[in-house]
DRENDO-1510 file (C-alpha; in Angstrom, 1 decimal, always signed):
<recs>
REC; n; res; u; v; w
REC; 1; MET; -19.2; -7.2; -5.6 .
REC; 2; LYS; -20.7; -5.4; -2.6 .
REC; 3; CYS; -18.7; -4.8; +0.5 .
REC; 4; SER; -20.6; -2.0; +2.3 .
REC; 5; LYS; -23.7; +0.2; +2.0 .
REC; 6; SER; -23.1; +3.0; -0.4 .
REC; 7; TRP; -24.8; +5.4; -2.8 .
REC; 8; ASP; -25.4; +4.1; -6.3 .
REC; 9; LEU; -22.1; +4.7; -7.9 .
REC; 10; ASN; -23.2; +3.3; -11.3 .
REC; 11; LYS; -25.2; +6.4; -11.7 .
REC; 12; GLN; -22.7; +9.0; -12.9 .
REC; 13; PRO; -23.1; +12.8; -12.2 .
REC; 14; LYS; -24.8; +14.8; -14.9 .
REC; 15; ALA; -21.5; +16.0; -16.2 .
REC; 16; THR; -20.6; +12.5; -17.2 .
REC; 17; GLN; -23.9; +12.0; -19.0 .
REC; 18; MET; -23.2; +14.7; -21.6 .
REC; 19; MET; -23.6; +13.8; -25.2 .
REC; 20; GLY; -22.2; +15.4; -28.3 .
REC; 21; ASN; -24.4; +16.7; -31.1 .
REC; 22; ASN; -24.3; +13.3; -32.9 .
REC; 23; GLY; -25.5; +11.4; -29.8 .
REC; 24; GLU; -22.1; +10.0; -28.9 .
REC; 25; ARG; -20.3; +10.7; -25.6 .
REC; 26; GLU; -17.8; +13.5; -25.9 .
REC; 27; SER; -14.2; +12.5; -25.8 .
REC; 28; PRO; -13.3; +14.5; -22.7 .
REC; 29; ILE; -15.7; +12.3; -20.7 .
REC; 30; VAL; -14.2; +9.1; -22.0 .
REC; 31; SER; -10.8; +10.5; -21.2 .
REC; 32; HIS; -11.8; +11.4; -17.6 .
REC; 33; ARG; -13.1; +7.9; -17.1 .
REC; 34; LEU; -9.9; +6.3; -18.4 .
REC; 35; ILE; -7.9; +8.6; -16.1 .
REC; 36; ALA; -10.0; +7.5; -13.1 .
REC; 37; LEU; -9.5; +3.8; -14.0 .
REC; 38; LEU; -5.7; +4.4; -14.1 .
REC; 39; GLU; -5.9; +6.4; -10.8 .
REC; 40; ILE; -7.9; +4.0; -8.7 .
REC; 41; PRO; -5.2; +1.2; -8.5 .
REC; 42; ARG; -2.9; +3.9; -7.0 .
REC; 43; PRO; +0.0; +3.7; -9.5 .
REC; 44; PHE; +2.6; +5.0; -7.0 .
REC; 45; ASN; +1.8; +2.2; -4.6 .
REC; 46; CYS; +2.1; -0.4; -7.4 .
REC; 47; ALA; +5.4; +1.1; -8.5 .
REC; 48; ILE; +6.7; +0.8; -4.9 .
REC; 49; THR; +5.6; -2.8; -4.8 .
REC; 50; PHE; +7.3; -3.5; -8.1 .
REC; 51; LEU; +10.6; -2.0; -6.9 .
REC; 52; SER; +10.3; -3.8; -3.6 .
REC; 53; VAL; +10.0; -7.2; -5.3 .
REC; 54; LEU; +12.9; -6.4; -7.6 .
REC; 55; LEU; +15.1; -5.3; -4.7 .
REC; 56; GLY; +14.2; -8.4; -2.6 .
REC; 57; GLY; +15.3; -10.7; -5.4 .
REC; 58; TRP; +18.3; -8.6; -6.5 .
REC; 59; LEU; +20.0; -8.3; -3.1 .
REC; 60; GLY; +21.3; -11.9; -3.2 .
REC; 61; PRO; +22.5; -12.6; -6.8 .
REC; 62; LEU; +22.8; -8.8; -7.7 .
REC; 63; GLN; +21.2; -9.5; -11.0 .
REC; 64; ILE; +17.6; -9.4; -12.4 .
REC; 65; SER; +16.3; -12.6; -13.9 .
REC; 66; ALA; +13.2; -13.1; -16.1 .
REC; 67; HIS; +11.5; -14.8; -13.1 .
REC; 68; LEU; +12.2; -11.8; -10.9 .
REC; 69; LEU; +10.8; -9.4; -13.5 .
REC; 70; LEU; +7.7; -11.5; -13.7 .
REC; 71; ALA; +7.3; -11.6; -9.9 .
REC; 72; ALA; +7.6; -7.8; -9.8 .
REC; 73; LEU; +4.9; -7.4; -12.5 .
REC; 74; SER; +2.7; -10.0; -10.8 .
REC; 75; ALA; +3.0; -8.2; -7.4 .
REC; 76; ALA; +2.3; -4.8; -8.9 .
REC; 77; LEU; -0.9; -6.1; -10.6 .
REC; 78; ILE; -2.0; -7.8; -7.3 .
REC; 79; THR; -1.4; -4.6; -5.4 .
REC; 80; GLY; -3.4; -2.6; -7.9 .
REC; 81; GLY; -6.3; -5.1; -7.7 .
REC; 82; GLY; -6.2; -4.9; -3.9 .
REC; 83; ASN; -6.3; -1.1; -4.0 .
REC; 84; VAL; -9.3; -1.1; -6.3 .
REC; 85; LEU; -11.0; -3.6; -4.0 .
REC; 86; ASN; -10.2; -1.5; -1.0 .
REC; 87; ASP; -11.9; +1.5; -2.7 .
REC; 88; LEU; -14.9; -0.6; -3.6 .
REC; 89; CYS; -15.3; -1.9; +0.0 .
REC; 90; GLY; -14.6; +1.5; +1.6 .
REC; 91; VAL; -16.6; +3.7; -0.7 .
REC; 92; THR; -19.0; +4.8; +2.0 .
REC; 93; GLU; -16.2; +5.9; +4.3 .
REC; 94; ASP; -14.5; +7.6; +1.3 .
REC; 95; GLN; -17.6; +9.7; +0.7 .
REC; 96; ILE; -16.7; +11.4; +4.0 .
REC; 97; ASN; -12.9; +11.0; +4.3 .
REC; 98; LYS; -11.7; +11.1; +0.7 .
REC; 99; PRO; -14.6; +12.3; -1.6 .
REC; 100; GLN; -12.1; +13.2; -4.4 .
REC; 101; ARG; -11.4; +9.5; -5.1 .
REC; 102; PRO; -12.7; +8.0; -8.4 .
REC; 103; LEU; -15.6; +6.1; -6.9 .
REC; 104; PRO; -17.2; +8.5; -4.4 .
REC; 105; SER; -16.6; +11.4; -6.9 .
REC; 106; GLY; -18.6; +9.5; -9.5 .
REC; 107; ARG; -15.7; +9.5; -12.0 .
REC; 108; THR; -16.0; +5.8; -12.4 .
REC; 109; SER; -18.6; +3.2; -11.7 .
REC; 110; ARG; -18.8; +0.3; -9.3 .
REC; 111; THR; -19.2; -2.1; -12.3 .
REC; 112; SER; -16.0; -0.8; -13.9 .
REC; 113; ALA; -14.1; -1.0; -10.7 .
REC; 114; THR; -15.2; -4.5; -10.0 .
REC; 115; ALA; -14.2; -5.7; -13.5 .
REC; 116; LEU; -10.8; -4.0; -13.0 .
REC; 117; THR; -10.3; -5.7; -9.6 .
REC; 118; VAL; -10.9; -9.1; -11.1 .
REC; 119; LEU; -8.7; -8.4; -14.1 .
REC; 120; LEU; -5.8; -7.2; -12.0 .
REC; 121; LEU; -5.9; -10.0; -9.3 .
REC; 122; LEU; -6.3; -12.8; -11.9 .
REC; 123; SER; -3.6; -11.4; -14.1 .
REC; 124; GLY; -1.2; -11.2; -11.1 .
REC; 125; LEU; -2.0; -14.7; -10.1 .
REC; 126; THR; -1.6; -16.0; -13.6 .
REC; 127; ILE; +1.8; -14.5; -14.0 .
REC; 128; GLY; +2.8; -15.8; -10.5 .
REC; 129; PHE; +1.8; -19.3; -11.5 .
REC; 130; SER; +4.9; -19.4; -13.9 .
REC; 131; LEU; +7.2; -18.8; -10.9 .
REC; 132; PRO; +8.7; -21.4; -8.5 .
REC; 133; ILE; +6.0; -22.9; -6.3 .
REC; 134; SER; +7.2; -21.1; -3.1 .
REC; 135; ALA; +6.9; -17.8; -4.9 .
REC; 136; PHE; +3.4; -18.6; -6.3 .
REC; 137; LEU; +2.2; -19.5; -2.8 .
REC; 138; ILE; +3.2; -16.1; -1.6 .
REC; 139; ALA; +1.2; -14.5; -4.4 .
REC; 140; LEU; -1.8; -16.7; -3.6 .
REC; 141; THR; -1.5; -15.8; +0.1 .
REC; 142; ALA; -1.4; -12.1; -0.8 .
REC; 143; VAL; -4.6; -12.3; -2.8 .
REC; 144; ILE; -6.4; -14.3; +0.0 .
REC; 145; VAL; -5.2; -11.8; +2.6 .
REC; 146; LEU; -6.3; -8.8; +0.5 .
REC; 147; ILE; -9.8; -10.2; +0.0 .
REC; 148; SER; -10.1; -11.2; +3.7 .
REC; 149; TYR; -8.9; -7.8; +4.8 .
REC; 150; ASN; -11.4; -5.9; +2.7 .
REC; 151; PHE; -14.4; -8.0; +3.6 .
REC; 152; TRP; -13.6; -8.9; +7.2 .
REC; 153; LEU; -10.3; -8.1; +8.8 .
REC; 154; LYS; -10.3; -4.3; +8.3 .
REC; 155; ARG; -12.9; -4.0; +11.0 .
REC; 156; ILE; -10.8; -5.9; +13.5 .
REC; 157; PRO; -8.4; -3.5; +15.3 .
REC; 158; ILE; -4.7; -4.5; +15.1 .
REC; 159; LEU; -5.4; -7.7; +13.1 .
REC; 160; GLY; -6.5; -5.7; +10.0 .
REC; 161; ASN; -3.4; -3.4; +10.3 .
REC; 162; LEU; -1.1; -6.4; +10.7 .
REC; 163; SER; -2.5; -8.1; +7.6 .
REC; 164; VAL; -1.7; -5.1; +5.4 .
REC; 165; SER; +1.7; -4.4; +6.9 .
REC; 166; THR; +2.6; -8.1; +6.5 .
REC; 167; LEU; +1.9; -7.8; +2.8 .
REC; 168; GLY; +4.4; -4.9; +2.6 .
REC; 169; GLY; +7.1; -7.2; +4.0 .
REC; 170; LEU; +6.0; -10.1; +1.8 .
REC; 171; ALA; +6.8; -8.1; -1.3 .
REC; 172; PHE; +10.6; -8.5; -0.6 .
REC; 173; LEU; +10.3; -12.2; +0.2 .
REC; 174; TYR; +8.3; -12.7; -3.0 .
REC; 175; GLY; +11.2; -11.4; -5.0 .
REC; 176; GLY; +13.7; -13.4; -2.9 .
REC; 177; PHE; +11.8; -16.7; -3.5 .
REC; 178; ALA; +11.3; -15.9; -7.2 .
REC; 179; ALA; +15.1; -15.4; -7.5 .
REC; 180; GLN; +15.6; -18.5; -5.2 .
REC; 181; ALA; +17.7; -16.4; -2.8 .
REC; 182; TYR; +15.3; -15.2; +0.0 .
REC; 183; GLN; +17.7; -14.7; +2.9 .
REC; 184; PRO; +19.0; -11.3; +1.9 .
REC; 185; ALA; +15.4; -10.1; +1.7 .
REC; 186; LEU; +14.7; -10.8; +5.4 .
REC; 187; TRP; +16.0; -7.5; +6.7 .
REC; 188; PRO; +14.0; -5.2; +4.3 .
REC; 189; ALA; +11.0; -7.5; +4.8 .
REC; 190; ALA; +11.1; -7.1; +8.6 .
REC; 191; PHE; +11.6; -3.3; +8.5 .
REC; 192; ALA; +8.9; -2.8; +5.8 .
REC; 193; THR; +6.4; -4.7; +7.9 .
REC; 194; LEU; +7.0; -2.4; +10.9 .
REC; 195; PHE; +7.0; +0.7; +8.7 .
REC; 196; HIS; +3.7; -0.2; +7.1 .
REC; 197; LEU; +2.2; -1.1; +10.4 .
REC; 198; GLY; +2.9; +2.4; +11.8 .
REC; 199; ARG; +1.6; +4.1; +8.6 .
REC; 200; GLU; -1.6; +2.0; +8.5 .
REC; 201; ILE; -2.4; +3.0; +12.1 .
REC; 202; LEU; -1.7; +6.6; +11.3 .
REC; 203; LYS; -4.0; +6.4; +8.3 .
REC; 204; ASP; -6.8; +5.0; +10.6 .
REC; 205; LEU; -6.2; +8.1; +12.8 .
REC; 206; GLU; -6.6; +10.3; +9.7 .
REC; 207; ASP; -9.9; +8.6; +8.8 .
REC; 208; ILE; -11.4; +8.7; +12.3 .
REC; 209; ILE; -14.2; +11.2; +11.4 .
REC; 210; GLY; -15.7; +9.0; +8.7 .
REC; 211; ASP; -15.1; +5.8; +10.6 .
REC; 212; ARG; -16.9; +7.2; +13.7 .
REC; 213; ILE; -19.9; +8.3; +11.7 .
REC; 214; LEU; -20.2; +4.8; +10.1 .
REC; 215; SER; -19.6; +3.0; +13.4 .
REC; 216; GLY; -16.1; +1.7; +12.4 .
REC; 217; SER; -13.9; -0.5; +14.6 .
REC; 218; THR; -10.5; +0.9; +14.1 .
REC; 219; ILE; -7.7; +1.3; +16.7 .
REC; 220; PRO; -8.4; +5.0; +17.2 .
REC; 221; LEU; -12.1; +4.4; +17.8 .
REC; 222; SER; -11.5; +1.4; +20.0 .
REC; 223; TRP; -8.5; +2.7; +22.0 .
REC; 224; GLY; -8.7; +6.5; +21.7 .
REC; 225; ARG; -6.5; +9.1; +20.0 .
REC; 226; SER; -3.8; +9.3; +22.8 .
REC; 227; LEU; -3.2; +5.5; +23.0 .
REC; 228; THR; -3.1; +5.3; +19.2 .
REC; 229; ARG; -0.4; +8.0; +19.0 .
REC; 230; THR; +1.5; +6.1; +21.7 .
REC; 231; LEU; +1.3; +2.9; +19.7 .
REC; 232; ILE; +2.5; +4.7; +16.5 .
REC; 233; THR; +5.3; +6.2; +18.5 .
REC; 234; PHE; +6.3; +2.8; +19.9 .
REC; 235; ILE; +6.3; +1.2; +16.4 .
REC; 236; PHE; +8.4; +3.9; +14.7 .
REC; 237; SER; +10.7; +4.2; +17.7 .
REC; 238; THR; +11.4; +0.5; +17.5 .
REC; 239; LEU; +12.1; +0.8; +13.8 .
REC; 240; ILE; +14.5; +3.7; +14.5 .
REC; 241; ILE; +16.4; +1.6; +17.0 .
REC; 242; LEU; +16.5; -1.5; +14.9 .
REC; 243; THR; +17.4; -0.1; +11.4 .
REC; 244; PRO; +21.1; +0.6; +12.2 .
REC; 245; PHE; +21.6; -3.0; +13.4 .
REC; 246; PRO; +22.5; -4.5; +9.9 .
REC; 247; ALA; +25.3; -1.9; +9.7 .
REC; 248; LEU; +26.5; -2.7; +13.2 .
REC; 249; ILE; +26.9; -6.4; +12.3 .
REC; 250; ASP; +28.6; -5.5; +9.0 .
REC; 251; THR; +25.8; -7.0; +6.9 .
REC; 252; TYR; +25.4; -3.5; +5.3 .
REC; 253; GLY; +27.8; -0.6; +5.3 .
REC; 254; ASN; +28.1; +3.2; +5.7 .
REC; 255; VAL; +26.0; +4.0; +2.6 .
REC; 256; TYR; +23.1; +2.0; +4.1 .
REC; 257; LEU; +23.6; +3.7; +7.5 .
REC; 258; ALA; +23.7; +7.2; +6.0 .
REC; 259; ILE; +20.5; +6.8; +4.0 .
REC; 260; VAL; +18.6; +5.0; +6.7 .
REC; 261; SER; +19.6; +7.8; +9.1 .
REC; 262; LEU; +17.8; +10.2; +6.8 .
REC; 263; LEU; +14.8; +8.0; +6.9 .
REC; 264; ASN; +14.9; +7.9; +10.7 .
REC; 265; LEU; +15.1; +11.7; +10.8 .
REC; 266; SER; +11.9; +11.8; +8.8 .
REC; 267; LEU; +10.3; +9.4; +11.2 .
REC; 268; ILE; +11.3; +11.6; +14.2 .
REC; 269; TYR; +9.8; +14.6; +12.4 .
REC; 270; VAL; +6.5; +12.6; +11.8 .
REC; 271; LEU; +6.3; +11.7; +15.5 .
REC; 272; ILE; +6.9; +15.3; +16.6 .
REC; 273; ARG; +4.2; +16.6; +14.3 .
REC; 274; LEU; +1.9; +13.7; +15.3 .
REC; 275; TRP; +2.0; +14.8; +19.0 .
REC; 276; ARG; +1.5; +18.4; +18.2 .
REC; 277; THR; -1.7; +17.9; +16.3 .
REC; 278; ASP; -3.8; +15.1; +14.8 .
REC; 279; LYS; -5.9; +17.1; +12.4 .
REC; 280; PRO; -6.8; +15.2; +9.3 .
REC; 281; GLU; -4.9; +17.5; +7.0 .
REC; 282; THR; -1.8; +17.2; +9.1 .
REC; 283; LEU; -2.1; +13.4; +9.2 .
REC; 284; SER; -2.6; +13.3; +5.4 .
REC; 285; HIS; +0.7; +15.3; +5.0 .
REC; 286; LEU; +2.5; +13.0; +7.4 .
REC; 287; SER; +1.2; +9.9; +5.5 .
REC; 288; HIS; +2.6; +11.4; +2.3 .
REC; 289; ILE; +6.0; +11.9; +4.0 .
REC; 290; LEU; +6.0; +8.3; +5.1 .
REC; 291; LYS; +5.1; +7.2; +1.5 .
REC; 292; ALA; +8.2; +9.1; +0.3 .
REC; 293; GLY; +10.1; +7.4; +3.1 .
REC; 294; MET; +9.5; +4.0; +1.5 .
REC; 295; LEU; +11.8; +5.1; -1.4 .
REC; 296; LEU; +14.5; +6.1; +1.1 .
REC; 297; GLY; +14.3; +2.6; +2.6 .
REC; 298; LEU; +14.7; +1.0; -0.9 .
REC; 299; PHE; +17.6; +3.3; -1.7 .
REC; 300; ALA; +19.4; +2.4; +1.6 .
REC; 301; PHE; +19.6; -1.3; +0.6 .
REC; 302; PHE; +20.1; -0.7; -3.1 .
REC; 303; PHE; +22.9; +1.9; -3.0 .
REC; 304; ASP; +24.8; +0.1; -0.3 .
REC; 305; ARG; +25.0; -3.0; -2.4 .
REC; 306; LEU; +26.3; -0.9; -5.3 .
REC; 307; ALA; +29.0; +0.7; -3.2 .
REC; 308; PRO; +32.5; -0.8; -3.6 .
</recs>
């Protein structure tokens, strides 16, 4: 699997070539490689996807079925496979933007990462095949979009960002269709799509140095930093305005409104910091704040449903 020009990552650094006295690789080296293989699918992202699918299917019946658990596992595996594929296809950029990641740092090889990608994606699809056909089609669509994004769409401004953000919303619908109760999942799906869209564009802004060196075609490079910040502000401002709406029409209650207000405060903080500076280290910090905000969004819907 070859997505872009890169250094030969099958050649490990000298530290990973060390042998014990008996000619066998020392156990710390094996341990480091296993840790790298566990790290590269980005477990936190996989966990968020797992919980998103569970929530999307739970909001209607307020119970977790076997089908819903399988859907959540399937989605987590597909997310992990997509993340590994993203690192494979973006390894050249990561040599500049994120050299600490497993592939550019040489802690794992391209061959191992490719095998892991195939294993995770096929496992996710195989589990999804046992679900209702509507749910399986969502899983299949997600895999197609992930592959298309990493090989083609990521170099098309807006379209690439939209493809990733749509997958964030599809996670809730996947759970809803697996539980055969998709309508309650529409609100979190819509909000998650907007949330991920803003975060994806902010991440493009964070990676602008490496993308510029490698002649990338992201929104910041095509439209400029100022217009990119304006677009992020518009997306998150729209989200801040829309998120109280389910409470205003009594679909959700005060618990939802209280938690989503905390989320909106964090978005306001992100926007204020974004306009003060767009240094890579600041943008990385803001991206992590947004990642934590994903949990707040899940909590808003979940705890409101638990409230009497």
